[in-house]
All heavy atoms as TSV, in Angstrom:
chain	resi	resn	atom	element	x	y	z
A	1	MET	N	N	-111.543	189.652	24.032
A	1	MET	CA	C	-112.962	189.701	23.823
A	1	MET	C	C	-113.305	191.030	23.160
A	1	MET	O	O	-112.785	192.070	23.518
A	1	MET	CB	C	-113.679	189.549	25.163
A	1	MET	CG	C	-115.181	189.626	25.023
A	1	MET	SD	S	-116.030	189.606	26.606
A	1	MET	CE	C	-116.168	187.866	26.849
A	2	THR	N	N	-114.204	191.009	22.174
A	2	THR	CA	C	-114.609	192.244	21.508
A	2	THR	C	C	-115.916	192.746	22.102
A	2	THR	O	O	-116.713	191.983	22.627
A	2	THR	CB	C	-114.798	192.011	19.997
A	2	THR	OG1	O	-115.806	191.019	19.811
A	2	THR	CG2	C	-113.507	191.554	19.334
A	3	GLU	N	N	-116.087	194.048	22.002
A	3	GLU	CA	C	-117.303	194.674	22.502
A	3	GLU	C	C	-118.462	194.352	21.555
A	3	GLU	O	O	-118.273	194.331	20.336
A	3	GLU	CB	C	-117.115	196.193	22.558
A	3	GLU	CG	C	-116.059	196.641	23.534
A	3	GLU	CD	C	-116.546	196.617	24.962
A	3	GLU	OE1	O	-117.724	196.905	25.191
A	3	GLU	OE2	O	-115.738	196.287	25.840
A	4	PRO	N	N	-119.659	194.136	22.076
A	4	PRO	CA	C	-120.802	193.941	21.187
A	4	PRO	C	C	-121.121	195.256	20.478
A	4	PRO	O	O	-120.828	196.334	20.999
A	4	PRO	CB	C	-121.935	193.533	22.133
A	4	PRO	CG	C	-121.525	194.036	23.467
A	4	PRO	CD	C	-120.024	194.041	23.475
A	5	PRO	N	N	-121.720	195.187	19.271
A	5	PRO	CA	C	-122.042	196.436	18.577
A	5	PRO	C	C	-123.104	197.217	19.340
A	5	PRO	O	O	-123.876	196.645	20.105
A	5	PRO	CB	C	-122.571	195.957	17.225
A	5	PRO	CG	C	-122.950	194.533	17.412
A	5	PRO	CD	C	-122.110	194.012	18.542
A	6	GLU	N	N	-123.097	198.538	19.129
A	6	GLU	CA	C	-124.105	199.376	19.764
A	6	GLU	C	C	-125.485	198.926	19.300
A	6	GLU	O	O	-125.645	198.408	18.192
A	6	GLU	CB	C	-123.892	200.837	19.370
A	6	GLU	CG	C	-122.627	201.440	19.926
A	6	GLU	CD	C	-122.457	202.877	19.462
A	6	GLU	OE1	O	-123.469	203.565	19.258
A	6	GLU	OE2	O	-121.299	203.287	19.302
A	7	GLU	N	N	-126.476	199.145	20.138
A	7	GLU	CA	C	-127.837	198.749	19.800
A	7	GLU	C	C	-128.256	199.397	18.482
A	7	GLU	O	O	-128.043	200.579	18.257
A	7	GLU	CB	C	-128.795	199.179	20.910
A	7	GLU	CG	C	-130.195	198.658	20.693
A	7	GLU	CD	C	-131.118	198.954	21.859
A	7	GLU	OE1	O	-130.616	199.184	22.980
A	7	GLU	OE2	O	-132.321	198.949	21.629
A	8	GLY	N	N	-128.842	198.601	17.608
A	8	GLY	CA	C	-129.302	199.105	16.319
A	8	GLY	C	C	-128.238	199.111	15.234
A	8	GLY	O	O	-128.532	199.376	14.083
A	9	ARG	N	N	-126.996	198.807	15.584
A	9	ARG	CA	C	-125.915	198.785	14.592
A	9	ARG	C	C	-125.631	197.355	14.170
A	9	ARG	O	O	-125.694	196.441	14.970
A	9	ARG	CB	C	-124.642	199.401	15.164
A	9	ARG	CG	C	-124.790	200.897	15.389
A	9	ARG	CD	C	-123.505	201.538	15.681
A	9	ARG	NE	N	-122.671	201.441	14.481
A	9	ARG	CZ	C	-121.443	201.899	14.414
A	9	ARG	NH1	N	-120.897	202.466	15.446
A	9	ARG	NH2	N	-120.746	201.796	13.315
A	10	ILE	N	N	-125.295	197.191	12.916
A	10	ILE	CA	C	-124.920	195.884	12.390
A	10	ILE	C	C	-123.403	195.817	12.360
A	10	ILE	O	O	-122.744	196.739	11.863
A	10	ILE	CB	C	-125.488	195.683	10.978
A	10	ILE	CG1	C	-127.010	195.731	11.029
A	10	ILE	CG2	C	-124.998	194.374	10.384
A	10	ILE	CD1	C	-127.665	195.747	9.671
A	11	GLU	N	N	-122.847	194.746	12.881
A	11	GLU	CA	C	-121.395	194.605	12.906
A	11	GLU	C	C	-120.896	194.173	11.526
A	11	GLU	O	O	-121.435	193.255	10.916
A	11	GLU	CB	C	-120.991	193.573	13.961
A	11	GLU	CG	C	-119.508	193.516	14.196
A	11	GLU	CD	C	-119.144	192.670	15.399
A	11	GLU	OE1	O	-119.993	192.452	16.267
A	11	GLU	OE2	O	-117.990	192.222	15.447
A	12	ALA	N	N	-119.867	194.852	11.023
A	12	ALA	CA	C	-119.274	194.508	9.732
A	12	ALA	C	C	-118.530	193.180	9.842
A	12	ALA	O	O	-117.932	192.880	10.868
A	12	ALA	CB	C	-118.311	195.605	9.285
A	13	VAL	N	N	-118.572	192.409	8.765
A	13	VAL	CA	C	-117.892	191.123	8.713
A	13	VAL	C	C	-116.764	191.230	7.685
A	13	VAL	O	O	-117.032	191.390	6.487
A	13	VAL	CB	C	-118.870	189.998	8.306
A	13	VAL	CG1	C	-118.143	188.679	8.170
A	13	VAL	CG2	C	-120.009	189.902	9.298
A	14	PRO	N	N	-115.504	191.184	8.126
A	14	PRO	CA	C	-114.395	191.222	7.159
A	14	PRO	C	C	-114.561	190.104	6.122
A	14	PRO	O	O	-114.919	188.980	6.462
A	14	PRO	CB	C	-113.157	190.997	8.018
A	14	PRO	CG	C	-113.567	191.449	9.387
A	14	PRO	CD	C	-115.030	191.082	9.496
A	15	THR	N	N	-114.326	190.463	4.854
A	15	THR	CA	C	-114.563	189.530	3.755
A	15	THR	C	C	-113.424	189.623	2.746
A	15	THR	O	O	-113.040	190.719	2.349
A	15	THR	CB	C	-115.900	189.876	3.055
A	15	THR	OG1	O	-116.940	189.861	4.031
A	15	THR	CG2	C	-116.230	188.888	1.959
A	16	GLU	N	N	-112.906	188.475	2.326
A	16	GLU	CA	C	-111.842	188.438	1.324
A	16	GLU	C	C	-112.447	188.256	-0.054
A	16	GLU	O	O	-113.351	187.453	-0.248
A	16	GLU	CB	C	-110.867	187.300	1.614
A	16	GLU	CG	C	-110.045	187.549	2.860
A	16	GLU	CD	C	-108.972	186.500	3.071
A	16	GLU	OE1	O	-108.486	185.934	2.073
A	16	GLU	OE2	O	-108.632	186.261	4.233
A	17	TYR	N	N	-111.939	189.053	-1.009
A	17	TYR	CA	C	-112.373	188.932	-2.399
A	17	TYR	C	C	-111.337	189.599	-3.284
A	17	TYR	O	O	-110.827	190.677	-2.951
A	17	TYR	CB	C	-113.742	189.609	-2.613
A	17	TYR	CG	C	-114.156	189.622	-4.063
A	17	TYR	CD1	C	-114.672	188.477	-4.667
A	17	TYR	CD2	C	-113.982	190.751	-4.846
A	17	TYR	CE1	C	-115.017	188.469	-5.998
A	17	TYR	CE2	C	-114.324	190.756	-6.180
A	17	TYR	CZ	C	-114.839	189.616	-6.756
A	17	TYR	OH	O	-115.171	189.599	-8.087
A	18	GLY	N	N	-111.018	188.986	-4.398
A	18	GLY	CA	C	-110.136	189.588	-5.392
A	18	GLY	C	C	-108.767	189.992	-4.883
A	18	GLY	O	O	-108.214	190.973	-5.346
A	19	GLY	N	N	-108.259	189.271	-3.897
A	19	GLY	CA	C	-106.934	189.564	-3.374
A	19	GLY	C	C	-106.903	190.643	-2.309
A	19	GLY	O	O	-105.834	191.074	-1.892
A	20	ALA	N	N	-108.073	191.095	-1.859
A	20	ALA	CA	C	-108.138	192.121	-0.819
A	20	ALA	C	C	-109.010	191.628	0.332
A	20	ALA	O	O	-109.908	190.814	0.133
A	20	ALA	CB	C	-108.730	193.414	-1.382
A	21	THR	N	N	-108.724	192.100	1.529
A	21	THR	CA	C	-109.582	191.833	2.678
A	21	THR	C	C	-110.362	193.100	2.960
A	21	THR	O	O	-109.798	194.111	3.367
A	21	THR	CB	C	-108.763	191.425	3.917
A	21	THR	OG1	O	-108.013	190.251	3.600
A	21	THR	CG2	C	-109.682	191.125	5.099
A	22	PHE	N	N	-111.649	193.045	2.687
A	22	PHE	CA	C	-112.533	194.186	2.864
A	22	PHE	C	C	-113.013	194.240	4.302
A	22	PHE	O	O	-113.126	193.224	4.967
A	22	PHE	CB	C	-113.726	194.077	1.912
A	22	PHE	CG	C	-113.332	194.185	0.473
A	22	PHE	CD1	C	-112.957	193.063	-0.243
A	22	PHE	CD2	C	-113.310	195.409	-0.161
A	22	PHE	CE1	C	-112.575	193.155	-1.568
A	22	PHE	CE2	C	-112.928	195.522	-1.485
A	22	PHE	CZ	C	-112.564	194.392	-2.195
A	23	ARG	N	N	-113.343	195.438	4.757
A	23	ARG	CA	C	-113.839	195.609	6.122
A	23	ARG	C	C	-115.254	195.064	6.279
A	23	ARG	O	O	-115.689	194.797	7.396
A	23	ARG	CB	C	-113.826	197.089	6.507
A	23	ARG	CG	C	-112.431	197.659	6.586
A	23	ARG	CD	C	-112.504	199.155	6.868
A	23	ARG	NE	N	-111.242	199.783	6.666
A	23	ARG	CZ	C	-110.401	200.103	7.639
A	23	ARG	NH1	N	-110.721	199.843	8.874
A	23	ARG	NH2	N	-109.253	200.674	7.362
A	24	SER	N	N	-115.984	194.931	5.158
A	24	SER	CA	C	-117.358	194.442	5.232
A	24	SER	C	C	-117.727	193.673	3.964
A	24	SER	O	O	-117.085	193.810	2.924
A	24	SER	CB	C	-118.335	195.610	5.408
A	24	SER	OG	O	-118.416	196.366	4.209
A	25	ARG	N	N	-118.798	192.899	4.063
A	25	ARG	CA	C	-119.311	192.166	2.904
A	25	ARG	C	C	-119.825	193.126	1.849
A	25	ARG	O	O	-119.711	192.864	0.652
A	25	ARG	CB	C	-120.444	191.231	3.328
A	25	ARG	CG	C	-119.966	190.046	4.107
A	25	ARG	CD	C	-121.126	189.127	4.433
A	25	ARG	NE	N	-120.673	188.095	5.351
A	25	ARG	CZ	C	-121.472	187.376	6.084
A	25	ARG	NH1	N	-122.776	187.551	6.041
A	25	ARG	NH2	N	-120.980	186.458	6.888
A	26	LEU	N	N	-120.411	194.239	2.283
A	26	LEU	CA	C	-120.932	195.210	1.331
A	26	LEU	C	C	-119.827	195.743	0.427
A	26	LEU	O	O	-119.998	195.845	-0.798
A	26	LEU	CB	C	-121.624	196.363	2.059
A	26	LEU	CG	C	-122.206	197.464	1.168
A	26	LEU	CD1	C	-123.271	196.904	0.234
A	26	LEU	CD2	C	-122.775	198.582	2.016
A	27	GLU	N	N	-118.678	196.059	0.997
A	27	GLU	CA	C	-117.554	196.535	0.190
A	27	GLU	C	C	-117.101	195.462	-0.794
A	27	GLU	O	O	-116.816	195.755	-1.951
A	27	GLU	CB	C	-116.393	196.949	1.088
A	27	GLU	CG	C	-116.674	198.181	1.924
A	27	GLU	CD	C	-115.565	198.500	2.898
A	27	GLU	OE1	O	-114.759	197.613	3.245
A	27	GLU	OE2	O	-115.506	199.661	3.322
A	28	ALA	N	N	-117.047	194.221	-0.348
A	28	ALA	CA	C	-116.665	193.121	-1.234
A	28	ALA	C	C	-117.703	192.936	-2.333
A	28	ALA	O	O	-117.353	192.654	-3.490
A	28	ALA	CB	C	-116.492	191.829	-0.433
A	29	ASP	N	N	-118.975	193.103	-2.005
A	29	ASP	CA	C	-120.030	193.002	-3.018
A	29	ASP	C	C	-119.856	194.074	-4.090
A	29	ASP	O	O	-120.047	193.817	-5.282
A	29	ASP	CB	C	-121.415	193.131	-2.385
A	29	ASP	CG	C	-121.837	191.904	-1.601
A	29	ASP	OD1	O	-121.179	190.845	-1.731
A	29	ASP	OD2	O	-122.820	192.000	-0.841
A	30	TRP	N	N	-119.488	195.297	-3.679
A	30	TRP	CA	C	-119.248	196.359	-4.652
A	30	TRP	C	C	-118.074	196.008	-5.555
A	30	TRP	O	O	-118.113	196.247	-6.764
A	30	TRP	CB	C	-119.008	197.696	-3.962
A	30	TRP	CG	C	-120.287	198.424	-3.704
A	30	TRP	CD1	C	-120.875	198.660	-2.494
A	30	TRP	CD2	C	-121.150	198.994	-4.683
A	30	TRP	NE1	N	-122.055	199.336	-2.664
A	30	TRP	CE2	C	-122.250	199.563	-4.005
A	30	TRP	CE3	C	-121.106	199.081	-6.069
A	30	TRP	CZ2	C	-123.287	200.199	-4.662
A	30	TRP	CZ3	C	-122.148	199.727	-6.722
A	30	TRP	CH2	C	-123.214	200.278	-6.025
A	31	ALA	N	N	-117.025	195.440	-4.996
A	31	ALA	CA	C	-115.871	195.037	-5.813
A	31	ALA	C	C	-116.287	193.986	-6.837
A	31	ALA	O	O	-115.880	194.035	-8.001
A	31	ALA	CB	C	-114.753	194.506	-4.925
A	32	GLN	N	N	-117.126	193.058	-6.413
A	32	GLN	CA	C	-117.615	192.028	-7.332
A	32	GLN	C	C	-118.465	192.656	-8.445
A	32	GLN	O	O	-118.356	192.283	-9.612
A	32	GLN	CB	C	-118.424	190.987	-6.574
A	32	GLN	CG	C	-118.838	189.814	-7.415
A	32	GLN	CD	C	-119.534	188.732	-6.601
A	32	GLN	OE1	O	-120.022	188.971	-5.511
A	32	GLN	NE2	N	-119.573	187.541	-7.154
A	33	THR	N	N	-119.282	193.636	-8.081
A	33	THR	CA	C	-120.097	194.347	-9.074
A	33	THR	C	C	-119.207	195.085	-10.065
A	33	THR	O	O	-119.442	195.044	-11.284
A	33	THR	CB	C	-121.050	195.337	-8.377
A	33	THR	OG1	O	-121.928	194.593	-7.524
A	33	THR	CG2	C	-121.861	196.138	-9.381
A	34	LEU	N	N	-118.170	195.766	-9.549
A	34	LEU	CA	C	-117.244	196.469	-10.436
A	34	LEU	C	C	-116.535	195.492	-11.364
A	34	LEU	O	O	-116.365	195.777	-12.563
A	34	LEU	CB	C	-116.227	197.265	-9.608
A	34	LEU	CG	C	-116.805	198.458	-8.844
A	34	LEU	CD1	C	-115.783	198.981	-7.845
A	34	LEU	CD2	C	-117.265	199.547	-9.796
A	35	ASN	N	N	-116.126	194.344	-10.846
A	35	ASN	CA	C	-115.491	193.330	-11.697
A	35	ASN	C	C	-116.442	192.878	-12.796
A	35	ASN	O	O	-116.033	192.708	-13.947
A	35	ASN	CB	C	-115.034	192.128	-10.878
A	35	ASN	CG	C	-113.723	192.369	-10.170
A	35	ASN	OD1	O	-113.011	193.319	-10.454
A	35	ASN	ND2	N	-113.403	191.505	-9.226
A	36	GLY	N	N	-117.703	192.668	-12.436
A	36	GLY	CA	C	-118.698	192.235	-13.418
A	36	GLY	C	C	-118.885	193.257	-14.530
A	36	GLY	O	O	-119.182	192.898	-15.673
A	37	ALA	N	N	-118.701	194.529	-14.196
A	37	ALA	CA	C	-118.813	195.604	-15.185
A	37	ALA	C	C	-117.465	195.902	-15.851
A	37	ALA	O	O	-117.359	196.855	-16.625
A	37	ALA	CB	C	-119.348	196.867	-14.521
A	38	ARG	N	N	-116.470	195.096	-15.536
A	38	ARG	CA	C	-115.108	195.255	-16.070
A	38	ARG	C	C	-114.511	196.638	-15.760
A	38	ARG	O	O	-113.855	197.256	-16.594
A	38	ARG	CB	C	-115.072	194.967	-17.567
A	38	ARG	CG	C	-115.318	193.523	-17.915
A	38	ARG	CD	C	-115.132	193.282	-19.396
A	38	ARG	NE	N	-114.902	191.909	-19.759
A	38	ARG	CZ	C	-115.828	190.958	-19.810
A	38	ARG	NH1	N	-117.061	191.222	-19.459
A	38	ARG	NH2	N	-115.526	189.735	-20.195
A	39	ILE	N	N	-114.765	197.094	-14.524
A	39	ILE	CA	C	-114.205	198.353	-14.052
A	39	ILE	C	C	-113.094	198.031	-13.058
A	39	ILE	O	O	-113.325	197.340	-12.068
A	39	ILE	CB	C	-115.283	199.225	-13.370
A	39	ILE	CG1	C	-116.382	199.587	-14.378
A	39	ILE	CG2	C	-114.655	200.471	-12.752
A	39	ILE	CD1	C	-117.581	200.274	-13.766
A	40	LYS	N	N	-111.888	198.501	-13.355
A	40	LYS	CA	C	-110.756	198.246	-12.458
A	40	LYS	C	C	-110.909	199.064	-11.193
A	40	LYS	O	O	-111.360	200.210	-11.227
A	40	LYS	CB	C	-109.436	198.578	-13.146
A	40	LYS	CG	C	-109.121	197.637	-14.281
A	40	LYS	CD	C	-107.787	197.929	-14.893
A	40	LYS	CE	C	-107.552	196.953	-16.045
A	40	LYS	NZ	N	-106.281	197.185	-16.701
A	41	TRP	N	N	-110.515	198.474	-10.055
A	41	TRP	CA	C	-110.634	199.134	-8.762
A	41	TRP	C	C	-109.417	198.821	-7.914
A	41	TRP	O	O	-108.721	197.832	-8.138
A	41	TRP	CB	C	-111.893	198.683	-8.019
A	41	TRP	CG	C	-111.997	197.186	-7.869
A	41	TRP	CD1	C	-112.595	196.323	-8.743
A	41	TRP	CD2	C	-111.466	196.381	-6.820
A	41	TRP	NE1	N	-112.474	195.027	-8.292
A	41	TRP	CE2	C	-111.780	195.032	-7.109
A	41	TRP	CE3	C	-110.755	196.654	-5.657
A	41	TRP	CZ2	C	-111.417	193.971	-6.295
A	41	TRP	CZ3	C	-110.386	195.592	-4.842
A	41	TRP	CH2	C	-110.725	194.275	-5.164
A	42	ARG	N	N	-109.167	199.696	-6.950
A	42	ARG	CA	C	-108.146	199.464	-5.920
A	42	ARG	C	C	-108.819	199.742	-4.590
A	42	ARG	O	O	-109.490	200.768	-4.437
A	42	ARG	CB	C	-106.947	200.388	-6.120
A	42	ARG	CG	C	-106.130	199.986	-7.334
A	42	ARG	CD	C	-104.905	200.850	-7.569
A	42	ARG	NE	N	-104.203	201.157	-6.334
A	42	ARG	CZ	C	-103.548	202.290	-6.116
A	42	ARG	NH1	N	-103.512	203.228	-7.040
A	42	ARG	NH2	N	-102.949	202.510	-4.975
A	43	TYR	N	N	-108.622	198.860	-3.632
A	43	TYR	CA	C	-109.281	198.992	-2.339
A	43	TYR	C	C	-108.449	199.816	-1.367
A	43	TYR	O	O	-107.261	199.543	-1.175
A	43	TYR	CB	C	-109.543	197.604	-1.745
A	43	TYR	CG	C	-110.249	197.649	-0.417
A	43	TYR	CD1	C	-111.537	198.137	-0.319
A	43	TYR	CD2	C	-109.622	197.230	0.742
A	43	TYR	CE1	C	-112.187	198.196	0.901
A	43	TYR	CE2	C	-110.259	197.279	1.967
A	43	TYR	CZ	C	-111.552	197.769	2.035
A	43	TYR	OH	O	-112.190	197.831	3.244
A	44	GLU	N	N	-109.069	200.832	-0.765
A	44	GLU	CA	C	-108.440	201.702	0.229
A	44	GLU	C	C	-106.989	202.050	-0.125
A	44	GLU	O	O	-106.066	201.759	0.636
A	44	GLU	CB	C	-108.528	201.082	1.626
A	44	GLU	CG	C	-109.950	200.970	2.130
A	44	GLU	CD	C	-110.053	200.535	3.580
A	44	GLU	OE1	O	-109.051	200.086	4.181
A	44	GLU	OE2	O	-111.162	200.654	4.123
A	45	PRO	N	N	-106.794	202.705	-1.278
A	45	PRO	CA	C	-105.426	202.965	-1.728
A	45	PRO	C	C	-104.697	204.053	-0.951
A	45	PRO	O	O	-103.474	204.130	-1.006
A	45	PRO	CB	C	-105.621	203.398	-3.177
A	45	PRO	CG	C	-106.967	204.030	-3.179
A	45	PRO	CD	C	-107.780	203.209	-2.206
A	46	GLU	N	N	-105.432	204.918	-0.243
A	46	GLU	CA	C	-104.760	205.987	0.481
A	46	GLU	C	C	-105.620	206.480	1.640
A	46	GLU	O	O	-106.817	206.242	1.683
A	46	GLU	CB	C	-104.440	207.161	-0.442
A	46	GLU	CG	C	-105.670	207.861	-0.997
A	46	GLU	CD	C	-105.307	209.011	-1.911
A	46	GLU	OE1	O	-104.969	210.090	-1.386
A	46	GLU	OE2	O	-105.367	208.817	-3.128
A	47	THR	N	N	-104.988	207.170	2.547
A	47	THR	CA	C	-105.665	207.809	3.670
A	47	THR	C	C	-105.567	209.312	3.466
A	47	THR	O	O	-104.501	209.837	3.133
A	47	THR	CB	C	-104.986	207.410	4.997
A	47	THR	OG1	O	-105.079	205.995	5.138
A	47	THR	CG2	C	-105.647	208.075	6.180
A	48	ILE	N	N	-106.677	210.004	3.656
A	48	ILE	CA	C	-106.715	211.449	3.468
A	48	ILE	C	C	-106.901	212.110	4.832
A	48	ILE	O	O	-107.830	211.763	5.570
A	48	ILE	CB	C	-107.875	211.837	2.524
A	48	ILE	CG1	C	-107.660	211.187	1.153
A	48	ILE	CG2	C	-107.999	213.348	2.421
A	48	ILE	CD1	C	-108.846	211.288	0.231
A	49	THR	N	N	-106.016	213.036	5.159
A	49	THR	CA	C	-106.159	213.809	6.388
A	49	THR	C	C	-106.937	215.078	6.053
A	49	THR	O	O	-106.529	215.857	5.198
A	49	THR	CB	C	-104.794	214.157	6.994
A	49	THR	OG1	O	-104.090	212.937	7.256
A	49	THR	CG2	C	-104.950	214.926	8.297
A	50	LEU	N	N	-108.063	215.268	6.708
A	50	LEU	CA	C	-108.933	216.407	6.470
A	50	LEU	C	C	-108.406	217.648	7.194
A	50	LEU	O	O	-107.635	217.530	8.149
A	50	LEU	CB	C	-110.341	216.074	6.961
A	50	LEU	CG	C	-110.968	214.808	6.348
A	50	LEU	CD1	C	-112.271	214.474	7.053
A	50	LEU	CD2	C	-111.187	214.995	4.863
A	51	PRO	N	N	-108.804	218.838	6.749
A	51	PRO	CA	C	-108.362	220.066	7.413
A	51	PRO	C	C	-108.679	220.073	8.907
A	51	PRO	O	O	-107.956	220.671	9.695
A	51	PRO	CB	C	-109.127	221.173	6.670
A	51	PRO	CG	C	-109.399	220.599	5.323
A	51	PRO	CD	C	-109.608	219.125	5.562
A	52	SER	N	N	-109.740	219.366	9.297
A	52	SER	CA	C	-110.117	219.315	10.708
A	52	SER	C	C	-109.185	218.436	11.529
A	52	SER	O	O	-109.263	218.405	12.747
A	52	SER	CB	C	-111.541	218.764	10.837
A	52	SER	OG	O	-111.571	217.408	10.392
A	53	GLY	N	N	-108.327	217.664	10.822
A	53	GLY	CA	C	-107.447	216.721	11.499
A	53	GLY	C	C	-108.011	215.318	11.491
A	53	GLY	O	O	-107.325	214.367	11.828
A	54	GLY	N	N	-109.270	215.190	11.098
A	54	GLY	CA	C	-109.886	213.867	10.981
A	54	GLY	C	C	-109.275	213.098	9.818
A	54	GLY	O	O	-108.596	213.680	8.958
A	55	VAL	N	N	-109.517	211.813	9.791
A	55	VAL	CA	C	-108.959	210.957	8.749
A	55	VAL	C	C	-110.093	210.308	7.974
A	55	VAL	O	O	-111.083	209.870	8.553
A	55	VAL	CB	C	-108.050	209.866	9.374
A	55	VAL	CG1	C	-107.567	208.893	8.321
A	55	VAL	CG2	C	-106.877	210.510	10.082
A	56	TYR	N	N	-109.957	210.274	6.658
A	56	TYR	CA	C	-110.946	209.646	5.778
A	56	TYR	C	C	-110.230	208.635	4.903
A	56	TYR	O	O	-109.189	208.944	4.322
A	56	TYR	CB	C	-111.632	210.713	4.919
A	56	TYR	CG	C	-112.567	210.139	3.894
A	56	TYR	CD1	C	-113.726	209.459	4.274
A	56	TYR	CD2	C	-112.296	210.258	2.537
A	56	TYR	CE1	C	-114.594	208.937	3.331
A	56	TYR	CE2	C	-113.157	209.738	1.587
A	56	TYR	CZ	C	-114.305	209.077	1.989
A	56	TYR	OH	O	-115.148	208.541	1.058
A	57	ILE	N	N	-110.773	207.445	4.819
A	57	ILE	CA	C	-110.206	206.398	3.966
A	57	ILE	C	C	-111.271	206.017	2.936
A	57	ILE	O	O	-112.230	205.309	3.257
A	57	ILE	CB	C	-109.798	205.148	4.770
A	57	ILE	CG1	C	-108.823	205.518	5.886
A	57	ILE	CG2	C	-109.185	204.096	3.842
A	57	ILE	CD1	C	-108.530	204.373	6.845
A	58	PRO	N	N	-111.131	206.494	1.688
A	58	PRO	CA	C	-112.091	206.105	0.656
A	58	PRO	C	C	-112.033	204.593	0.442
A	58	PRO	O	O	-110.954	203.997	0.475
A	58	PRO	CB	C	-111.612	206.837	-0.592
A	58	PRO	CG	C	-110.707	207.915	-0.092
A	58	PRO	CD	C	-110.126	207.411	1.186
A	59	ASP	N	N	-113.202	203.980	0.250
A	59	ASP	CA	C	-113.250	202.530	0.069
A	59	ASP	C	C	-112.514	202.076	-1.179
A	59	ASP	O	O	-111.783	201.099	-1.146
A	59	ASP	CB	C	-114.698	202.040	-0.021
A	59	ASP	CG	C	-115.445	202.196	1.282
A	59	ASP	OD1	O	-114.802	202.266	2.341
A	59	ASP	OD2	O	-116.686	202.251	1.229
A	60	SER	N	N	-112.749	202.766	-2.276
A	60	SER	CA	C	-112.186	202.313	-3.547
A	60	SER	C	C	-111.719	203.474	-4.400
A	60	SER	O	O	-112.237	204.582	-4.304
A	60	SER	CB	C	-113.238	201.532	-4.347
A	60	SER	OG	O	-113.633	200.386	-3.650
A	61	TRP	N	N	-110.758	203.174	-5.264
A	61	TRP	CA	C	-110.278	204.091	-6.286
A	61	TRP	C	C	-110.500	203.401	-7.614
A	61	TRP	O	O	-110.160	202.221	-7.771
A	61	TRP	CB	C	-108.800	204.403	-6.079
A	61	TRP	CG	C	-108.153	205.135	-7.203
A	61	TRP	CD1	C	-107.221	204.637	-8.071
A	61	TRP	CD2	C	-108.373	206.489	-7.586
A	61	TRP	NE1	N	-106.843	205.604	-8.966
A	61	TRP	CE2	C	-107.557	206.758	-8.696
A	61	TRP	CE3	C	-109.192	207.505	-7.115
A	61	TRP	CZ2	C	-107.515	207.994	-9.325
A	61	TRP	CZ3	C	-109.160	208.724	-7.750
A	61	TRP	CH2	C	-108.333	208.962	-8.828
A	62	LEU	N	N	-111.110	204.104	-8.552
A	62	LEU	CA	C	-111.353	203.572	-9.885
A	62	LEU	C	C	-110.403	204.286	-10.838
A	62	LEU	O	O	-110.713	205.352	-11.376
A	62	LEU	CB	C	-112.823	203.789	-10.299
A	62	LEU	CG	C	-113.861	203.360	-9.258
A	62	LEU	CD1	C	-115.267	203.638	-9.758
A	62	LEU	CD2	C	-113.697	201.913	-8.859
A	63	PRO	N	N	-109.197	203.737	-11.038
A	63	PRO	CA	C	-108.130	204.463	-11.743
A	63	PRO	C	C	-108.444	204.818	-13.189
A	63	PRO	O	O	-107.992	205.859	-13.666
A	63	PRO	CB	C	-106.927	203.531	-11.651
A	63	PRO	CG	C	-107.493	202.182	-11.375
A	63	PRO	CD	C	-108.757	202.397	-10.620
A	64	GLU	N	N	-109.218	204.010	-13.883
A	64	GLU	CA	C	-109.462	204.298	-15.292
A	64	GLU	C	C	-110.389	205.492	-15.505
A	64	GLU	O	O	-110.367	206.115	-16.562
A	64	GLU	CB	C	-110.042	203.068	-16.001
A	64	GLU	CG	C	-109.030	201.944	-16.111
A	64	GLU	CD	C	-109.587	200.713	-16.799
A	64	GLU	OE1	O	-110.817	200.535	-16.849
A	64	GLU	OE2	O	-108.760	199.918	-17.271
A	65	ILE	N	N	-111.186	205.821	-14.479
A	65	ILE	CA	C	-112.090	206.971	-14.613
A	65	ILE	C	C	-111.765	208.073	-13.605
A	65	ILE	O	O	-112.458	209.074	-13.548
A	65	ILE	CB	C	-113.568	206.544	-14.532
A	65	ILE	CG1	C	-113.878	205.801	-13.233
A	65	ILE	CG2	C	-113.953	205.706	-15.719
A	65	ILE	CD1	C	-115.336	205.428	-13.071
A	66	GLY	N	N	-110.730	207.868	-12.814
A	66	GLY	CA	C	-110.267	208.903	-11.891
A	66	GLY	C	C	-111.208	209.236	-10.760
A	66	GLY	O	O	-111.255	210.370	-10.304
A	67	VAL	N	N	-111.957	208.254	-10.307
A	67	VAL	CA	C	-112.925	208.468	-9.211
A	67	VAL	C	C	-112.560	207.617	-8.031
A	67	VAL	O	O	-112.267	206.457	-8.157
A	67	VAL	CB	C	-114.352	208.123	-9.682
A	67	VAL	CG1	C	-115.345	208.255	-8.535
A	67	VAL	CG2	C	-114.765	208.997	-10.833
């Protein structure tokens, strides 16, 4: 059984699109927008460890523009 989301929070819905399983519909919508603009993307290509020891996972990498 999963815990209900905290009050006021919207629970993310995993969504498949373009060969990737996104953590949320919003992320998949962005991928669809990028495809429509013919911008290549990679979903969560790496994990970055911050100096604080925390972990950050960028949603997307846009290899053709280096962002």
